[in-house]
C-alpha positions as CSV (number, residue, x, y, z in Angstrom):
1,X,5.3,-2.9,2.0
2,X,7.8,-4.8,4.0
3,X,9.4,-1.8,5.8
4,X,8.0,1.2,7.7
5,X,9.4,3.9,9.8
6,X,7.4,5.0,12.9
7,X,8.2,8.6,13.7
8,X,7.0,10.7,16.6
9,X,7.7,13.7,18.7
10,X,7.8,14.1,22.5
11,X,7.9,17.4,24.4
12,X,10.0,15.8,27.2
13,X,13.5,14.4,26.7
14,X,13.8,10.6,26.9
15,X,16.8,8.3,27.0
16,X,15.1,6.0,24.5
17,X,12.1,5.3,22.2
18,X,10.5,2.0,21.5
19,X,7.6,0.8,19.4
20,X,5.6,-2.2,20.8
21,X,3.7,-3.8,17.9
22,X,1.6,-6.8,17.0
23,X,-0.8,-8.1,14.3
24,X,-3.7,-8.1,16.8
25,X,-4.9,-5.3,19.1
26,X,-3.4,-5.4,22.6
27,X,-5.3,-2.3,23.8
28,X,-2.0,-0.7,24.8
29,X,-1.1,-3.5,27.3
30,X,2.7,-3.4,26.8
31,X,3.4,-6.9,28.1
32,X,1.2,-8.5,25.4
33,X,2.8,-7.1,22.2
34,X,4.7,-9.7,20.3
35,X,7.3,-7.4,18.8
36,X,9.5,-4.5,20.1
37,X,11.7,-2.2,18.0
38,X,14.0,0.5,19.5
39,X,14.5,3.9,17.9
40,X,17.5,3.9,15.6
41,X,17.6,7.7,15.4
42,X,16.5,10.3,18.0
43,X,17.5,13.7,19.3
44,X,16.4,17.2,20.2
45,X,14.7,19.2,17.5
46,X,16.8,22.3,16.5
47,X,15.4,25.5,17.9
48,X,15.9,28.9,16.2
49,X,15.4,32.3,17.7
50,X,11.9,32.7,16.3
51,X,10.9,29.4,17.7
52,X,11.7,30.7,21.2
53,X,10.1,34.2,20.5
54,X,6.9,32.5,19.5
55,X,6.9,30.3,22.6
56,X,6.9,26.9,20.9
57,X,7.7,24.2,23.4
58,X,11.0,22.5,22.6
59,X,10.6,19.0,21.1
60,X,12.4,15.7,20.6
61,X,12.2,13.4,17.6
62,X,12.2,9.5,17.5
63,X,12.4,7.2,14.5
64,X,12.0,3.5,14.7
65,X,12.2,1.1,11.8
66,X,9.9,-1.9,11.4
67,X,11.2,-4.6,9.1
68,X,9.8,-7.9,7.7
69,X,6.2,-6.7,7.6
70,X,3.6,-9.0,6.0
71,X,1.3,-7.8,3.2
72,X,-2.3,-6.9,3.8
73,X,-1.9,-7.0,7.5
74,X,-3.0,-4.7,10.4
75,X,-0.2,-3.7,12.6
76,X,-1.2,-2.3,16.0
77,X,1.4,-0.3,18.0
78,X,2.0,1.8,21.0
79,X,5.0,4.2,21.5
80,X,7.2,4.2,24.6
81,X,9.4,6.8,26.1
82,X,11.0,6.1,29.5
83,X,8.2,3.8,30.6
84,X,5.4,6.0,29.4
85,X,3.1,4.7,26.7
86,X,0.9,6.4,24.0
87,X,-2.5,5.3,22.9
88,X,-2.7,2.4,20.5
89,X,-2.8,3.1,16.8
90,X,-2.6,0.9,13.7
91,X,-1.9,0.9,10.0
92,X,-2.5,-1.7,7.2
93,X,0.2,-2.9,4.9
94,X,-0.6,-3.0,1.2
95,X,-1.6,-6.3,-0.3
96,X,0.5,-8.1,-2.9
97,X,-2.5,-8.4,-5.2
98,X,-3.9,-5.3,-6.9
99,X,-7.6,-6.2,-7.2
100,X,-8.2,-2.7,-5.8
101,X,-5.8,-0.5,-3.8
102,X,-6.2,3.2,-3.1
103,X,-4.0,6.1,-2.1
104,X,-4.6,9.7,-1.0
105,X,-2.4,12.3,-2.7
106,X,-1.8,16.0,-2.3
107,X,0.7,18.6,-1.3
108,X,1.2,22.0,0.2
109,X,-0.1,21.9,3.8
110,X,1.6,25.1,4.9
111,X,0.2,28.4,6.2
112,X,0.2,31.6,4.2
113,X,-0.5,35.3,4.6
114,X,0.9,38.6,3.7
115,X,4.1,37.7,5.4
116,X,3.9,33.9,5.2
117,X,7.1,33.1,7.1
118,X,5.8,35.1,10.1
119,X,2.0,34.5,9.8
120,X,0.1,33.1,12.7
121,X,0.8,29.4,13.2
122,X,-2.5,28.0,14.5
123,X,-5.3,27.3,14.1
124,X,-4.7,26.5,10.5
125,X,-8.4,25.9,9.8
126,X,-8.0,25.0,6.1
127,X,-5.3,22.4,6.8
128,X,-7.4,20.9,9.7
129,X,-10.4,20.6,7.4
130,X,-8.4,18.7,4.8
131,X,-7.1,16.4,7.6
132,X,-10.7,15.8,8.7
133,X,-11.5,14.9,5.1
134,X,-8.7,12.4,5.0
135,X,-10.0,10.8,8.3
136,X,-13.5,10.6,6.7
137,X,-12.0,8.9,3.6
138,X,-10.1,6.4,5.8
139,X,-13.3,5.4,7.5
140,X,-15.2,5.0,4.3
141,X,-12.5,3.3,2.3
142,X,-10.7,0.5,4.1
143,X,-8.7,-0.1,0.9
144,X,-6.8,3.2,1.3
145,X,-3.3,2.2,2.2
146,X,-1.1,5.3,2.2
147,X,-0.7,9.1,1.7
148,X,1.5,10.4,-1.1
149,X,2.5,13.9,0.1
150,X,3.9,16.4,-2.4
151,X,5.8,18.4,0.2
152,X,5.7,21.9,1.8
153,X,4.4,20.6,5.1
154,X,4.9,23.9,6.9
155,X,5.8,27.4,6.0
156,X,9.4,26.4,6.8
157,X,10.7,23.2,8.3
158,X,11.6,25.1,11.5
159,X,10.0,23.8,14.7
160,X,7.4,26.7,15.1
161,X,5.9,25.5,11.8
162,X,6.3,21.7,11.9
163,X,5.0,21.6,15.5
164,X,1.6,22.7,14.4
165,X,1.6,20.4,11.3
166,X,2.3,17.4,13.5
167,X,-0.3,18.6,16.0
168,X,-2.9,18.9,13.2
169,X,-2.2,15.3,12.0
170,X,-4.5,14.1,14.8
171,X,-7.4,15.3,12.7
172,X,-6.5,12.8,10.0
173,X,-6.7,9.6,12.1
174,X,-9.6,7.2,11.5
175,X,-12.3,6.9,14.1
176,X,-10.6,3.7,15.4
177,X,-7.1,5.3,15.4
178,X,-6.1,4.0,12.1
179,X,-3.3,6.1,10.5
180,X,-2.0,6.2,6.9
181,X,1.7,5.7,6.1
182,X,3.2,8.6,4.3
183,X,5.4,8.7,1.2
184,X,7.3,11.9,2.0
185,X,8.8,14.3,-0.6
186,X,10.7,17.6,-0.2
187,X,9.6,21.1,-1.4
188,X,11.0,24.6,-1.3
189,X,9.5,25.3,2.1
190,X,11.1,22.1,3.6
191,X,14.8,22.9,3.3
192,X,15.7,23.7,6.9
193,X,17.4,21.2,9.2
194,X,14.1,20.4,10.9
195,X,13.1,18.4,7.8
196,X,16.0,16.1,8.1
197,X,15.4,15.7,11.8
198,X,11.7,14.9,11.6
199,X,11.3,13.1,8.3
200,X,13.5,9.9,8.2
201,X,13.2,7.4,5.5
202,X,15.3,4.6,7.1
203,X,18.8,3.4,6.8
204,X,18.5,2.1,3.3
205,X,16.8,5.1,1.8
206,X,19.0,8.0,2.6
207,X,22.2,8.8,0.7
208,X,24.3,10.4,3.4
209,X,26.7,11.7,0.8
210,X,24.1,14.1,-0.6
211,X,22.6,16.8,1.6
212,X,18.7,16.7,1.4
213,X,18.8,13.8,-1.1
214,X,15.2,12.6,-0.5
215,X,14.7,10.7,-3.7
216,X,13.9,7.1,-3.5
217,X,11.7,4.3,-4.9
218,X,9.0,2.2,-3.2
219,X,7.7,-1.2,-4.3
220,X,4.2,-0.7,-2.9
221,X,2.9,-4.0,-4.2
222,X,4.1,-6.6,-6.6
223,X,2.6,-4.6,-9.4
224,X,2.7,-1.0,-8.2
225,X,5.9,1.1,-7.8
226,X,6.2,4.8,-6.7
227,X,9.2,7.0,-7.4
228,X,9.7,10.0,-5.2
229,X,11.9,12.8,-6.7
230,X,13.4,16.0,-5.3
231,X,13.0,19.2,-7.2
232,X,14.9,21.2,-4.6
233,X,18.4,19.8,-5.5
234,X,20.0,19.3,-8.8
235,X,17.8,17.5,-11.3
236,X,20.9,16.3,-13.2
237,X,23.9,14.7,-11.7
238,X,23.5,11.9,-9.1
239,X,19.6,12.2,-9.0
240,X,19.3,12.0,-12.8
241,X,21.7,9.0,-13.1
242,X,19.8,7.2,-10.3
243,X,16.5,7.9,-12.1
244,X,17.9,6.7,-15.4
245,X,18.7,3.4,-13.8
246,X,15.7,3.0,-11.6
247,X,13.0,3.7,-14.3
248,X,13.8,0.8,-16.6
249,X,14.2,-1.6,-13.7
250,X,10.9,-0.7,-12.1
251,X,9.1,-0.5,-15.4
252,X,10.0,-4.1,-16.2
253,X,8.8,-5.3,-12.8
254,X,5.7,-3.1,-12.3
255,X,2.3,-3.0,-14.0
256,X,1.8,0.5,-12.7
257,X,4.5,3.1,-12.2
258,X,3.8,6.4,-10.5
259,X,6.1,9.4,-9.8
260,X,5.7,12.1,-7.2
261,X,7.7,15.4,-6.8
262,X,7.0,19.0,-5.8
263,X,7.7,21.6,-8.5
264,X,5.4,20.9,-11.6
265,X,6.6,20.3,-15.2
266,X,3.2,21.7,-16.3
267,X,2.2,24.4,-13.8
268,X,-1.4,25.5,-13.7
269,X,-0.7,28.8,-11.9
270,X,2.9,30.0,-12.2
271,X,4.9,31.0,-15.3
272,X,5.5,27.8,-17.4
273,X,8.7,29.2,-18.8
274,X,10.3,29.8,-15.4
275,X,13.6,27.9,-15.2
276,X,12.5,25.9,-12.1
277,X,9.6,24.3,-14.1
278,X,11.3,24.2,-17.5
279,X,14.2,22.2,-16.1
280,X,11.8,19.5,-14.9
281,X,10.4,19.3,-18.5
282,X,13.9,19.3,-20.0
283,X,15.5,16.7,-17.7
284,X,12.9,14.4,-16.4
285,X,10.0,14.3,-18.9
286,X,12.0,12.6,-21.6
287,X,12.8,9.8,-19.2
288,X,9.2,9.6,-18.0
289,X,8.1,9.3,-21.7
290,X,10.8,6.8,-22.6
291,X,9.8,4.4,-19.9
292,X,6.1,5.2,-20.1
293,X,5.3,6.1,-16.5
294,X,1.5,5.9,-15.8
295,X,0.9,8.9,-13.6
296,X,2.8,12.0,-12.4
297,X,1.8,13.7,-9.2
298,X,2.9,17.4,-8.8
299,X,2.4,20.2,-6.2
300,X,3.6,23.8,-5.5
301,X,0.9,25.7,-7.3
302,X,-1.8,25.7,-4.6
303,X,-4.6,24.8,-7.0
304,X,-6.3,21.7,-8.4
305,X,-5.3,20.5,-11.8
306,X,-5.3,17.5,-14.1
307,X,-3.7,17.9,-17.5
308,X,-4.7,16.3,-20.8
309,X,-2.4,13.3,-21.6
310,X,0.9,14.7,-22.9
311,X,3.8,13.3,-24.9
312,X,6.5,15.2,-26.8
313,X,5.1,18.5,-25.6
314,X,1.7,18.1,-27.2
315,X,-1.6,16.3,-26.6
316,X,-1.5,12.6,-27.1
317,X,-4.7,10.9,-25.9
318,X,-3.5,7.4,-26.5
319,X,0.0,7.4,-25.2
320,X,0.3,10.6,-23.2
321,X,1.1,11.0,-19.5
322,X,-1.4,12.6,-17.2
323,X,-0.1,15.1,-14.6
324,X,-2.2,15.8,-11.5
325,X,-1.9,18.2,-8.6
326,X,-1.2,20.8,-7.7
327,X,-1.1,21.3,-4.0
328,X,-4.5,21.8,-2.2
329,X,-3.9,20.5,1.4
330,X,-4.4,23.8,3.2
331,X,-1.9,26.3,1.7
332,X,-3.5,29.6,0.5
333,X,-5.2,28.9,-2.9
334,X,-4.3,30.5,-6.2
335,X,-6.3,30.9,-9.4
336,X,-5.2,28.5,-12.2
337,X,-4.9,29.6,-15.8
338,X,-7.5,27.4,-17.5
339,X,-6.4,28.7,-21.0
340,X,-3.2,26.8,-21.0
341,X,-3.1,24.2,-23.7
342,X,-2.4,21.3,-21.4
343,X,-5.4,22.1,-19.2
344,X,-7.9,22.3,-22.1
345,X,-9.7,19.0,-22.0
346,X,-8.3,18.4,-18.5
347,X,-9.4,20.2,-15.3
348,X,-8.4,23.0,-13.1
349,X,-9.9,25.0,-10.3
350,X,-9.1,27.0,-7.1
351,X,-10.1,24.5,-4.4
352,X,-8.8,22.7,-1.4
353,X,-8.8,19.0,-2.2
354,X,-7.2,15.6,-2.0
355,X,-6.7,13.2,-4.9
356,X,-8.2,9.7,-4.3
357,X,-6.3,7.4,-6.5
358,X,-7.7,3.9,-7.0
359,X,-5.5,1.4,-8.8
360,X,-6.9,-1.8,-10.3
361,X,-5.6,-4.3,-12.8
362,X,-7.1,-2.5,-15.7
363,X,-7.1,1.2,-14.8
364,X,-6.2,4.1,-12.5
365,X,-9.3,6.0,-11.3
366,X,-8.6,9.6,-10.2
367,X,-11.0,11.5,-8.1
368,X,-10.5,15.1,-6.9
369,X,-12.5,15.5,-3.6
370,X,-13.2,18.7,-1.8
371,X,-13.5,19.4,2.0
372,X,-17.3,19.2,1.7
373,X,-16.9,15.8,0.1
374,X,-17.8,17.2,-3.3
375,X,-16.4,15.5,-6.4
376,X,-14.6,18.1,-8.5
377,X,-13.1,15.8,-11.1
378,X,-13.1,12.1,-12.1
379,X,-10.9,10.6,-14.7
380,X,-9.7,7.1,-15.7
381,X,-6.4,6.0,-17.1
382,X,-6.6,2.7,-18.9
383,X,-3.7,0.4,-19.2
384,X,-4.5,-0.8,-22.7
385,X,-3.9,2.7,-23.9
386,X,-0.5,2.9,-22.3
387,X,1.0,-0.2,-24.0
């Protein structure tokens, strides 16, 4: 990971934003940080009528790119707006070597209710509990390097919803202020302008010609690549042609190739034959199977699921692809249909959870962990079976 975007919000307008950072802790002493990077994108968060009605304080967003980062290195940083500084935080870049590297994965952090777009905003106890679980995992697993988020951060991407998501993120920090970098994807509850304002991927990862593009690839280590796709725009056209070119290139260079997107190809809850799911199977799955991706991460269903390995629309224990999900980061839970053919021999339940993904040279170890630290499911994908 040679590049990162540090993003934050302020409730007071500032003429500039800066990130002061270093590879050793400076305890927030601004004069001692070796590096400074200025925000390349900042502005006022768009406010809608309901934001004002609900009394949410107007906010401002800041995005600062850090380039030339070294592998397996702690980067300590403090944020500056008009001479005022934040606490010091830090993150760790992924190593080049994959002796053992872990990710946390999941999706659907939004609120729900009878009228979900107008339900109470806070406290979102379920989301906060999942955030606290992530903090616990960070403290217990120093080799967790990033969060792979499957989208639907809030009920909408309007400020009255994102404000509380960002506020709840404080529960996910490690006890020593360690934070996890996020790999961000877009879902059906993220299609307002606030998503574009608050989630910035950097100058090289946004196609300005396509609104809400948000599909990109990440070389996490020398041997691990992650492709993030967008199910909220056309799956064909530009995105399809990009994927068609990206998959063979990354497959050749990567021992492990993971894909993350929102709407599932094999939903555990919703109607499998709905067009929004069928089109994922029709357009993307043939490419996944052609280039033998190692794991697909899905969301949207608000349940926990792991499919049996699948290839050509049927069970294939030796060469099939495993699909995990399906969005348990705080959204109101739904009951999965465990009688579906692709879940028999797999796993499904109605539980809040995160996926802890451990990648080694020989295997991917999948653990579904609940908010009481209970282990719901444990499964290994061995590389020798994928060749």
